[in-house]
C-alpha positions in Angstrom: -89.5 150.9 102.6 -86.0 150.3 103.8 -85.4 146.6 103.2 -81.9 145.1 103.1 -81.0 142.7 100.4 -80.7 139.1 101.5 -77.6 137.2 100.5 -78.2 133.8 99.0 -77.4 131.0 101.4 -75.0 129.2 99.1 -72.9 132.3 98.3 -70.3 131.5 100.9 -69.1 128.0 101.6 -70.6 126.4 104.7 -68.4 125.8 107.6 -68.1 122.1 106.8 -67.0 122.9 103.2 -64.5 125.5 104.4 -63.1 123.0 106.9 -62.5 120.6 104.1 -60.8 123.1 101.8 -58.4 124.8 104.2 -56.0 121.9 104.6 -55.8 121.6 100.8 -54.9 125.3 100.5 -52.3 125.1 103.3 -50.8 122.0 101.7 -50.6 123.7 98.3 -49.0 126.7 99.9 -46.4 124.6 101.7 -45.5 122.7 98.6 -45.3 125.9 96.5 -43.1 127.8 99.1 -41.0 124.7 99.7 -40.4 124.1 96.0 -39.4 127.8 95.6 -36.9 127.7 98.4 -35.6 124.3 97.3 -35.0 125.6 93.8 -33.9 129.2 94.5 -31.1 128.5 96.9 -30.6 132.1 98.2 -27.0 132.9 99.0 -28.0 134.4 102.3 -28.7 130.9 103.6 -25.3 129.3 102.5 -23.3 127.8 105.2 -19.7 129.2 105.5 -16.7 127.1 104.6 -15.2 125.4 107.7 -11.7 126.7 107.0 -10.2 128.6 109.9 -9.4 132.3 109.4 -5.7 132.2 110.3 -4.9 129.1 108.2 -2.2 127.9 110.7 -3.3 124.6 112.1 -2.5 124.2 115.8 -0.8 121.1 117.0 -2.8 120.9 120.3 -4.9 117.7 120.8 -8.1 119.7 121.5 -7.9 121.8 118.3 -7.1 118.7 116.2 -10.2 117.0 117.7 -12.3 120.1 117.0 -11.1 120.2 113.4 -11.8 116.5 112.9 -15.4 117.0 114.3 -15.9 120.0 112.2 -14.8 118.2 109.0 -17.0 115.2 109.9 -20.1 117.5 110.3 -19.3 119.2 107.1 -19.8 115.9 105.2 -23.4 115.4 106.5 -24.5 119.0 106.6 -26.2 120.7 103.6 -24.4 123.4 101.7 -27.5 125.6 101.8 -30.1 125.8 104.5 -32.9 126.6 102.1 -32.5 123.2 100.4 -33.2 121.4 103.7 -36.0 123.8 104.7 -37.6 123.6 101.2 -37.5 119.9 101.1 -39.1 119.6 104.5 -41.9 122.0 103.5 -42.5 120.0 100.3 -42.7 116.8 102.3 -45.0 118.3 104.9 -47.3 119.8 102.3 -47.4 116.5 100.4 -48.2 114.6 103.6 -50.9 117.0 104.5 -52.4 116.8 101.0 -52.3 113.0 101.0 -53.8 112.8 104.5 -56.6 115.1 103.4 -57.2 113.1 100.2 -57.3 109.8 102.2 -59.7 111.4 104.7 -62.0 112.4 101.8 -61.9 108.9 100.3 -62.6 107.2 103.6 -65.8 109.3 103.9 -65.4 110.4 107.5 
């Protein structure tokens, strides 16, 4: 008698249960990875200082305008790219988790 053992039907989550849990797992992963990037601040993602290499400012109108634009962008840009990326991942994960929670509470 060569009978194969039967697996219980409730051993693995049903497709409906898995569909309900996957967004929660993805949201938790986004929040965790984003928080890690936000906190770690790896030096490889630091933006360079906007100081020219030669240090002799030119008197031409075009270069002065370029310097003024560069300095203006420096005030609004982050010092480290991982901070912006990590913050975005935390916000996206939190929004996904909140959306999934509200979906569960609505009963649909």
